[in-house]
VOBA-1610 file (N, C-alpha, C; in pm, whole numbers, padded with zeros to 5 digits, always signed):
BEGIN
Ala-00110-04131-04187Ala-00070-04000-04135Ala-00106-03990-03989Thr-00023-03920-03917Thr-00048-03903-03774Thr-00158-03801-03752Ala-00253-03836-03670Ala-00364-03745-03643Ala-00313-03624-03566Pro-00364-03505-03594Pro-00319-03385-03522Pro-00352-03396-03373Ala-00266-03339-03293Ala-00288-03342-03148Ala-00412-03260-03114Pro-00490-03307-03021Pro-00611-03231-02984Pro-00572-03096-02925Ala-00656-02998-02952Ala-00629-02864-02899Ala-00642-02864-02747Ala-00565-02778-02682Ala-00572-02768-02537Ala-00712-02724-02495Glu-00759-02783-02389Glu-00895-02751-02343Glu-00899-02609-02289Ala-00994-02532-02339Ala-01008-02395-02291Ala-01065-02395-02151Pro-01024-02303-02067Pro-01080-02296-01933Pro-01230-02269-01937Ser-01300-02326-01841Ser-01445-02310-01837Ser-01483-02165-01813Gln-01585-02118-01886Gln-01637-01984-01865Gln-01773-01989-01796Asp-01815-02110-01759Asp-01942-02127-01690Asp-01927-02070-01548Pro-02002-01964-01514Pro-01986-01904-01382Pro-01998-02004-01269Ala-02091-02099-01283Ala-02110-02197-01176Ala-01983-02278-01151Gln-01913-02314-01259Gln-01790-02392-01244Gln-01674-02305-01197Val-01666-02183-01250Val-01557-02094-01212Val-01564-02058-01064Leu-01685-02036-01013Leu-01701-01986-00877Leu-01719-02096-00772Ser-01734-02220-00815Ser-01755-02328-00719Ser-01624-02402-00691Gly-01624-02477-00584Gly-01507-02558-00552Gly-01390-02479-00497Ile-01416-02360-00444Ile-01310-02277-00386Ile-01317-02293-00235Pro-01215-02352-00175Pro-01220-02377-00030Pro-01246-02251+00052Gly-01347-02259+00137Gly-01375-02149+00229Gly-01445-02030+00169Met-01490-02040+00044Met-01556-01926-00020Met-01686-01971-00086Asp-01790-01890-00068Asp-01921-01923-00123Asp-01981-01797-00186Phe-02006-01804-00315Phe-02060-01688-00388Phe-02204-01713-00434Ser-02268-01811-00373Ser-02402-01851-00418Ser-02507-01743-00395Ser-02484-01652-00303Ser-02585-01549-00275Ser-02582-01434-00375Leu-02482-01430-00462Leu-02475-01322-00561Leu-02583-01340-00668Pro-02638-01232-00720Pro-02733-01242-00832Pro-02663-01301-00954Pro-02739-01362-01045Pro-02678-01424-01164Pro-02588-01329-01243Ala-02632-01204-01261Ala-02550-01109-01338Ala-02417-01084-01269Ala-02419-01071-01136Ala-02295-01049-01061Ala-02204-01171-01069Lys-02263-01288-01068Lys-02183-01410-01081Lys-02110-01414-01215Arg-02177-01373-01321Arg-02112-01371-01453Arg-01994-01274-01453Glu-02015-01157-01395Glu-01907-01058-01391Glu-01790-01108-01305Leu-01822-01169-01191Leu-01717-01217-01102Leu-01638-01330-01167Ser-01706-01419-01239Ser-01634-01529-01306Ser-01539-01473-01411Thr-01578-01365-01478Thr-01489-01302-01575Thr-01366-01244-01506Val-01388-01180-01391Val-01274-01128-01314Val-01180-01242-01277Phe-01236-01353-01230Phe-01154-01466-01186Phe-01072-01527-01301Thr-01126-01524-01423Thr-01055-01586-01535Thr-00966-01490-01611Asp-00988-01359-01593Asp-00911-01260-01669Asp-00806-01185-01588Glu-00821-01180-01457Glu-00729-01103-01374Glu-00635-01196-01298Phe-00512-01150-01273Phe-00413-01229-01200Phe-00412-01187-01053Cys-00376-01282-00968Cys-00369-01254-00826Cys-00251-01162-00797Tyr-00271-01070-00705Tyr-00165-00974-00674Tyr-00055-01033-00587Cys-00067-01161-00548Cys+00038-01224-00467Cys+00166-01244-00548Gly+00154-01236-00681Gly+00272-01251-00765Gly+00288-01388-00827Cys+00196-01480-00799Cys+00206-01613-00859Cys+00163-01605-01006Pro+00199-01706-01087Pro+00165-01702-01230Pro+00025-01753-01262His-00069-01733-01170His-00205-01785-01189His-00305-01670-01200Thr-00412-01698-01273Thr-00525-01606-01266Thr-00581-01613-01124Leu-00665-01517-01091Leu-00722-01515-00956Leu-00799-01644-00929Gly-00880-01688-01026Gly-00957-01810-01007Gly-00869-01932-00988Ala-00762-01943-01068Ala-00671-02057-01056Ala-00597-02052-00924Cys-00559-01934-00882Cys-00489-01920-00754Cys-00579-01966-00639Leu-00706-01931-00645Leu-00799-01971-00540Leu-00813-02122-00530Lys-00804-02191-00644Lys-00825-02337-00644Lys-00695-02417-00635Gln-00585-02363-00688Gln-00460-02438-00693Gln-00359-02393-00589His-00368-02268-00547His-00273-02212-00450His-00354-02180-00325Thr-00408-02285-00264Thr-00512-02268-00162Thr-00462-02203-00034Thr-00331-02194-00015Thr-00279-02128+00105Thr-00266-01978+00088Cys-00296-01928-00032Cys-00278-01785-00060Cys-00390-01703+00004Lys-00358-01627+00106Lys-00459-01543+00172Lys-00490-01419+00088His-00393-01381+00004His-00414-01263-00079His-00525-01287-00181Ala-00526-01406-00242Ala-00629-01437-00341Ala-00768-01428-00280Lys-00782-01477-00158Lys-00913-01474-00092Lys-00955-01329-00064Arg-00861-01248-00021Arg-00894-01107+00005Arg-00933-01037-00125Met-00858-01065-00231Met-00887-01005-00361Met-01024-01052-00412Ala-01056-01179-00388Ala-01185-01233-00432Ala-01300-01168-00357Arg-01282-01147-00227Arg-01389-01083-00149Arg-01409-00939-00195Leu-01300-00868-00223Leu-01311-00732-00272Leu-01382-00730-00408Ser-01346-00822-00496Ser-01408-00830-00629Ser-01558-00859-00615Ala-01592-00952-00527Ala-01732-00988-00508Ala-01812-00868-00457Arg-01753-00790-00369Arg-01822-00672-00317Arg-01850-00573-00430Met-01753-00556-00520Met-01770-00459-00627Met-01872-00505-00731Val-01871-00632-00767Val-01971-00677-00865Val-02110-00680-00804Ala-02117-00705-00672Ala-02248-00702-00605Ala-02308-00562-00608Asp-02220-00460-00614Asp-02267-00322-00622Asp-02295-00279-00766Gly-02285-00374-00859Gly-02319-00345-00997Gly-02202-00317-01088Gly-02080-00331-01040Gly-01964-00304-01123Gly-01942-00410-01229Pro-01925-00372-01356Pro-01894-00471-01460Pro-01752-00522-01444Ala-01725-00640-01497Ala-01593-00702-01481Ala-01482-00612-01532Ser-01503-00549-01647Ser-01398-00465-01704Ser-01360-00352-01609Glu-01459-00293-01545Glu-01435-00183-01452Glu-01368-00234-01324Val-01413-00349-01277Val-01356-00407-01156Val-01209-00440-01177Ile-01175-00497-01291Ile-01036-00533-01320Ile-00947-00409-01322Val-00996-00302-01384Val-00918-00178-01388Val-00901-00123-01246Thr-01007-00125-01167Thr-01000-00075-01029Thr-00903-00157-00946Leu-00908-00289-00960Leu-00817-00376-00886Leu-00672-00348-00924Ser-00646-00335-01052Ser-00510-00310-01098Ser-00456-00178-01042Lys-00540-00074-01047Lys-00497+00056-00995Lys-00478+00050-00843Tyr-00569-00019-00777Tyr-00563-00025-00631Tyr-00434-00093-00584Tyr-00404-00210-00636Tyr-00285-00281-00588Tyr-00156-00214-00636Ala-00160-00152-00753Ala-00042-00079-00800Ala-00014+00043-00711Ser-00119+00101-00651Ser-00102+00223-00572Ser-00013+00200-00450Phe-00004+00077-00402Phe+00079+00050-00285Phe+00227+00069-00317Arg+00265+00046-00441Arg+00406+00055-00479Arg+00444+00194-00530Glu+00347+00279-00549Glu+00375+00412-00601Glu+00421+00505-00489Pro+00493+00611-00522Pro+00539+00704-00418Pro+00422+00761-00338Arg+00441+00773-00207Arg+00339+00827-00121Arg+00351+00979-00112Thr+00239+01045-00085Thr+00239+01190-00066Thr+00258+01220+00082Ala+00358+01299+00114Ala+00382+01338+00253Ala+00285+01451+00289Leu+00191+01423+00374Leu+00087+01519+00412Leu+00112+01568+00555Lys+00105+01699+00571Lys+00123+01760+00703Lys-00013+01780+00767Val-00032+01718+00881Val-00161+01728+00950Val-00142+01805+01081Asp-00253+01857+01132Asp-00254+01928+01258Asp-00315+01834+01362Pro-00243+01800+01469Pro-00298+01708+01568Pro-00432+01752+01624Arg-00456+01884+01624Arg-00583+01934+01677Arg-00700+01902+01585Met-00669+01859+01462Met-00773+01823+01366Met-00767+01674+01334Cys-00723+01596+01433Cys-00712+01451+01417Cys-00784+01380+01530Gln-00833+01261+01502Gln-00895+01174+01601Gln-00821+01041+01600Gly-00815+00974+01717Gly-00752+00843+01723Gly-00609+00849+01774Asp-00551+00732+01786Asp-00416+00716+01840Asp-00313+00775+01746Ala-00231+00867+01796Ala-00128+00929+01713Ala-00026+00827+01665Asn-00017+00712+01733Asn+00077+00606+01693Asn+00010+00495+01615Ala-00111+00517+01571Ala-00182+00415+01492Ala-00105+00385+01364Pro-00108+00261+01317Pro-00033+00226+01196Pro-00087+00291+01069Val-00213+00336+01071Val-00273+00394+00951Val-00326+00534+00983Thr-00278+00631+00909Thr-00334+00767+00917Thr-00420+00790+00794Val-00548+00810+00817Val-00642+00839+00709Val-00663+00989+00707Thr-00629+01051+00596Thr-00639+01196+00582Thr-00745+01231+00479Glu-00835+01321+00516Glu-00942+01361+00425Glu-00931+01509+00390Phe-00922+01539+00261Phe-00939+01676+00213Phe-01088+01696+00190Ser-01145+01798+00252Ser-01290+01811+00250Ser-01332+01957+00246Asp-01454+01979+00197Asp-01514+02111+00181Asp-01649+02107+00253Phe-01673+02199+00346Phe-01795+02195+00426Phe-01921+02215+00343Glu-01909+02275+00226Glu-02027+02299+00142Glu-02045+02192+00035Cys-01956+02093+00032Cys-01961+01986-00068Cys-02061+01879-00025Pro-02166+01853-00104Pro-02265+01752-00063Pro-02207+01611-00054Phe-02108+01581-00138Phe-02046+01448-00133Phe-01966+01431-00004Cys-01904+01540+00042Cys-01833+01536+00170Cys-01932+01510+00284Gly-02048+01573+00274Gly-02150+01553+00375Gly-02196+01409+00384Lys-02205+01342+00268Lys-02248+01201+00267Lys-02137+01109+00316Ala-02013+01143+00281Ala-01901+01057+00321Ala-01866+01072+00468Arg-01894+01188+00523Arg-01850+01220+00659Arg-01890+01116+00764Pro-02018+01080+00779Pro-02051+00984+00886Pro-01989+00847+00864Ile-01968+00810+00737Ile-01908+00680+00708Ile-01761+00679+00749Leu-01689+00784+00711Leu-01547+00793+00746Leu-01528+00804+00897Glu-01607+00888+00962Glu-01592+00904+01106Glu-01632+00779+01181Gly-01738+00712+01135Gly-01778+00587+01199Gly-01672+00479+01185Phe-01611+00474+01067Phe-01503+00378+01042Phe-01386+00406+01136Ala-01346+00533+01149Ala-01232+00568+01234Ala-01261+00537+01381Lys-01383+00569+01426Lys-01417+00544+01566Lys-01425+00394+01597Lys-01456+00315+01496Lys-01463+00169+01515Lys-01324+00108+01527His-01224+00179+01474His-01087+00125+01474His-00990+00228+01534Pro-01010+00265+01661Pro-00930+00374+01719Pro-00782+00342+01736Thr-00748+00213+01748Thr-00606+00179+01765Thr-00535+00157+01632Glu-00612+00126+01527Glu-00552+00105+01395Glu-00550+00230+01310Val-00646+00322+01336Val-00666+00435+01246Val-00659+00568+01321Arg-00581+00659+01268Arg-00584+00799+01309Arg-00648+00875+01194Phe-00756+00948+01223Phe-00831+01018+01119Phe-00804+01167+01129Cys-00758+01228+01019Cys-00722+01370+01019Cys-00797+01444+00909Tyr-00838+01565+00942Tyr-00916+01648+00850Tyr-00829+01761+00796Leu-00836+01784+00665Leu-00767+01896+00602Leu-00871+01979+00525Pro-00894+02104+00563Pro-00989+02186+00488Pro-00940+02208+00344Phe-01031+02191+00251Phe-00996+02213+00110Phe-01114+02282+00042Pro-01140+02409+00077Pro-01255+02480+00019Pro-01240+02498-00132Leu-01344+02461-00204Leu-01344+02470-00350Leu-01401+02605-00395Asn-01349+02655-00505Asn-01394+02784-00557Asn-01540+02783-00601Ile-01590+02665-00636Ile-01728+02656-00684Ile-01830+02673-00572His-01784+02670-00447His-01874+02684-00332His-01852+02821-00268Pro-01949+02911-00278Pro-01929+03051-00235Pro-01901+03068-00087Asn-01947+02975-00004Asn-01929+02991+00140Asn-01823+02898+00198Ala-01748+02832+00111Ala-01650+02734+00159Ala-01535+02800+00234Ile-01488+02915+00185Ile-01377+02984+00252Ile-01418+03034+00391Pro-01531+03105+00404Pro-01571+03145+00540Pro-01590+03027+00634Ala-01644+02918+00584Ala-01663+02800+00669Ala-01527+02745+00714Ala-01430+02744+00623Ala-01296+02698+00659Ala-01233+02791+00762Gln-01252+02922+00744Gln-01202+03018+00843Gln-01265+02991+00980Ala-01394+02964+00979Ala-01466+02943+01106Ala-01414+02820+01178Val-01389+02712+01106Val-01344+02590+01173Val-01201+02604+01223Leu-01118+02678+01151Leu-00980+02699+01197Leu-00978+02790+01320Trp-01064+02891+01321Trp-01076+02976+01439Trp-01124+02895+01559Ala-01224+02810+01537Ala-01275+02726+01646Ala-01166+02631+01695Arg-01085+02580+01604Arg-00971+02494+01643Arg-00881+02567+01741Asp-00855+02695+01711Asp-00767+02773+01798Asp-00830+02802+01934Gln-00960+02782+01944Gln-01031+02797+02073Gln-01050+02660+02139Gly-00993+02556+02079Gly-01004+02421+02136Gly-01132+02348+02104Lys-01206+02395+01998Lys-01333+02331+01966Lys-01345+02302+01816Phe-01240+02243+01761Phe-01243+02214+01618Phe-01356+02117+01582Trp-01361+02002+01649Trp-01458+01899+01607Trp-01601+01942+01634Gln-01621+02021+01740Gln-01757+02070+01766Gln-01803+02162+01652Met-01715+02251+01607Met-01753+02339+01497Met-01761+02261+01366His-01672+02167+01346His-01677+02079+01229His-01815+02015+01217Asp-01863+01959+01327Asp-01994+01893+01325Asp-02106+01993+01303Ala-02094+02111+01363Ala-02199+02213+01347Ala-02207+02261+01203Leu-02092+02279+01139Leu-02091+02323+00999Leu-02154+02220+00908Phe-02120+02094+00926Phe-02181+01991+00844Phe-02330+01976+00875Gly-02368+02006+00998Gly-02510+01998+01035Gly-02594+02105+00971Gln-02531+02217+00930Gln-02603+02327+00864Gln-02544+02350+00725Gln-02515+02243+00655Gln-02439+02250+00530Gln-02503+02339+00424Glu-02633+02354+00427Glu-02701+02432+00324Glu-02722+02578+00366Asn-02669+02615+00481Asn-02682+02754+00527Asn-02551+02798+00592Leu-02449+02813+00510Leu-02316+02849+00561Leu-02274+02990+00519Lys-02371+03077+00496Lys-02338+03216+00464Lys-02265+03278+00584Pro-02173+03370+00557Pro-02095+03429+00668Pro-02180+03481+00782Glu-02295+03539+00750Glu-02378+03596+00856Glu-02444+03488+00943Ala-02445+03362+00894Ala-02503+03253+00973Ala-02402+03186+01065Leu-02273+03208+01043Leu-02169+03137+01116Leu-02155+03178+01263Pro-02171+03307+01298Pro-02162+03341+01441Pro-02261+03265+01528Ala-02381+03240+01476Ala-02479+03164+01554Ala-02431+03020+01575Leu-02364+02965+01476Leu-02309+02831+01492Leu-02201+02832+01599Ala-02119+02937+01599Ala-02015+02948+01702Ala-02080+02950+01841Lys-02186+03028+01857Lys-02255+03035+01986Lys-02313+02899+02025Ser-02358+02822+01926Ser-02419+02692+01955Ser-02319+02592+02013Val-02188+02616+01990Val-02087+02525+02045Val-02011+02592+02160Gly-02067+02700+02211Gly-02009+02763+02329Gly-01900+02864+02302Leu-01894+02919+02181Leu-01792+03017+02147Leu-01854+03155+02129Asp-01770+03255+02121Asp-01815+03392+02107Asp-01842+03423+01959Gly-01968+03432+01924Gly-02005+03456+01785Gly-01958+03591+01733Asp-01956+03692+01820Asp-01913+03825+01777Asp-01764+03824+01739Lys-01686+03749+01812Lys-01544+03740+01779Lys-01524+03670+01645Leu-01603+03567+01618Leu-01593+03500+01489Leu-01635+03596+01378Ala-01740+03671+01398Ala-01786+03767+01296Ala-01674+03865+01261Ala-01599+03907+01362Ala-01489+04000+01337Ala-01378+03932+01257Val-01351+03807+01289Val-01246+03732+01217Val-01283+03715+01071Leu-01408+03691+01043Leu-01453+03666+00906Leu-01439+03791+00817Lys-01424+03907+00877Lys-01407+04029+00800Lys-01261+04057+00766Thr-01173+03968+00810Thr-01029+03985+00788Thr-00976+03873+00697Asp-00846+03879+00668Asp-00780+03773+00591Asp-00714+03670+00680Lys-00751+03669+00808Lys-00693+03572+00901Lys-00720+03431+00848Tyr-00622+03347+00851Tyr-00623+03208+00805Tyr-00609+03195+00654Lys-00597+03309+00583Lys-00581+03303+00437Lys-00459+03222+00400Asp-00345+03249+00465Asp-00221+03178+00432Asp-00231+03030+00469Glu-00295+03001+00580Glu-00307+02861+00620Glu-00395+02784+00522Ile-00504+02846+00480Ile-00592+02780+00382Ile-00518+02758+00251Glu-00437+02856+00210Glu-00357+02838+00090Glu-00258+02724+00108Gly-00209+02706+00228Gly-00120+02593+00256Gly-00190+02460+00237Phe-00316+02451+00279Phe-00393+02329+00256Phe-00416+02307+00106His-00444+02416+00035His-00461+02405-00110His-00332+02356-00176Ala-00219+02406-00129Ala-00090+02365-00186Ala-00065+02217-00161Gln-00100+02168-00042Gln-00087+02024-00016Gln-00176+01943-00111Gly-00296+01993-00132Gly-00387+01924-00222Gly-00334+01919-00364Arg-00277+02030-00410Arg-00220+02031-00545Arg-00104+01933-00555Thr-00022+01926-00452Thr+00089+01830-00451Thr+00036+01688-00458Ala-00076+01665-00393Ala-00137+01532-00392Ala-00222+01505-00516Ala-00227+01604-00607Ala-00299+01590-00735Ala-00448+01568-00717Ile-00507+01631-00617Ile-00651+01617-00601Ile-00722+01731-00673Asn-00840+01701-00724Asn-00919+01802-00795Asn-01066+01798-00756Ser-01096+01725-00650Ser-01234+01717-00605Ser-01234+01679-00457Thr-01350+01694-00395Thr-01364+01654-00255Thr-01485+01562-00243Pro-01483+01469-00148Pro-01370+01440-00059Pro-01260+01363-00133Ser-01136+01384-00089Ser-01022+01306-00137Ser-00953+01249-00013Val-00936+01119-00013Val-00889+01048+00106Val-00757+00977+00077Phe-00669+00976+00177Phe-00539+00911+00165Phe-00516+00820+00285Phe-00462+00701+00259Phe-00421+00607+00363Phe-00268+00611+00369Asn-00215+00670+00474Asn-00069+00684+00486Asn-00009+00747+00361Gly-00076+00848+00307Gly-00027+00917+00189Gly-00055+00848+00058Arg-00127+00735+00062Arg-00165+00663-00061Arg-00308+00701-00098Ala-00327+00747-00219Ala-00461+00788-00262Ala-00557+00669-00257Tyr-00674+00692-00199Tyr-00776+00588-00183Tyr-00896+00622-00271Asp-00941+00527-00352Asp-01057+00555-00437Asp-01148+00434-00456Leu-01152+00345-00357Leu-01240+00229-00368Leu-01387+00265-00346Gly-01412+00366-00265Gly-01551+00402-00236Gly-01573+00415-00087Tyr-01677+00489-00050Tyr-01701+00517+00091Tyr-01806+00423+00149Gln-01761+00299+00165Gln-01839+00197+00235Gln-01750+00140+00345Glu-01810+00109+00457Glu-01730+00063+00571Glu-01645-00059+00536Gly-01703-00155+00464Gly-01628-00275+00430Gly-01508-00247+00342Leu-01524-00154+00247Leu-01413-00119+00158Leu-01303-00045+00234Leu-01343+00044+00324Leu-01247+00116+00406Leu-01170+00019+00496Glu-01239-00077+00554Glu-01174-00176+00639Glu-01078-00262+00558His-01118-00297+00438His-01031-00377+00351His-00900-00303+00326Ser-00909-00175+00293Ser-00789-00097+00264Ser-00706-00077+00390Met-00771-00062+00504Met-00698-00050+00631Met-00617-00176+00658Glu-00679-00293+00641Glu-00610-00419+00665Glu-00493-00437+00569Asp-00513-00400+00443Asp-00403-00407+00347Asp-00289-00314+00388Glu-00324-00195+00433Glu-00222-00097+00471Glu-00143-00144+00593Val-00212-00204+00690Val-00144-00257+00809Val-00045-00366+00767Glu-00089-00455+00680Glu+00000-00563+00634Glu+00120-00506+00558Trp+00093-00412+00468Trp+00199-00352+00386Trp+00304-00286+00474Arg+00259-00213+00574Arg+00352-00142+00662Arg+00428-00240+00751Ala+00358-00342+00802Ala+00421-00439+00893Ala+00530-00520+00823Asn+00521-00531+00690Asn+00618-00610+00614Asn+00715-00523+00534Asn+00742-00402+00589Asn+00839-00311+00527Asn+00805-00282+00381Asn+00682-00238+00360Asn+00634-00200+00227Asn+00638-00316+00128Ala+00577-00426+00171Ala+00565-00545+00086Ala+00448-00627+00139Trp+00400-00718+00056Trp+00293-00807+00101Trp+00353-00922+00180Ala+00282-00969+00281Ala+00330-01081+00362Ala+00337-01206+00276Ala+00440-01285+00301Ala+00455-01412+00227Ala+00343-01507+00266Asp+00300-01588+00169Asp+00194-01687+00197Asp+00249-01795+00290
//
């Protein structure tokens, strides 16, 4: 009788073998747990370049693929931050799929933007001055934008949440300051006093940036800017946001996290996508 054919050899699951032998890439500095998670990502997820290989196989067999290397670096960053492979794979799938999904057309005010108006990437942030998460994200987002002034235009959209009692007055104050030519100065002052934004405290902030506090106090007693704030809320609802901060790259929802490296990664992807008429560059 003819002996049965040997079963096909299963791919190695040994992290050391999966992660080694990749030209130009070294993952030796990752902790052992992160290496295990990354090797699972490499063997279970496919490269977004469109080839029929897993990410790990693409890195070793399709060595000219720049997309695989970018995807690998992003994956390594996420597992280094403690992300399990299952979560990383879901995040990667959602992230790359988001480029092909319809974009949200967002209307921004040039007076509330920083950077080159002709930059290839407009980063738009919906934010609430009383939101602690916005306060933490703010220096990272602004630092990222200032580091890339020709690639990134950064725009702010007030999105006061109902759960924050002083969010509406703070939004009124910054819009009034904008009309006096001092939007960013008041923006910074509000975030600098994030835990004391009661209406009676805002005139002093106006004075601190060279504005007339009494005039602001009078504005806060009216419904001035009510319609404009509702317009920002309407944009947010159209964009399906339900929390702050919510960030968009050229109208594409961004949710990788507020780290400079992750923001730069998404910026570079967006530049490539736009330069190639809404497609990835060929290898």
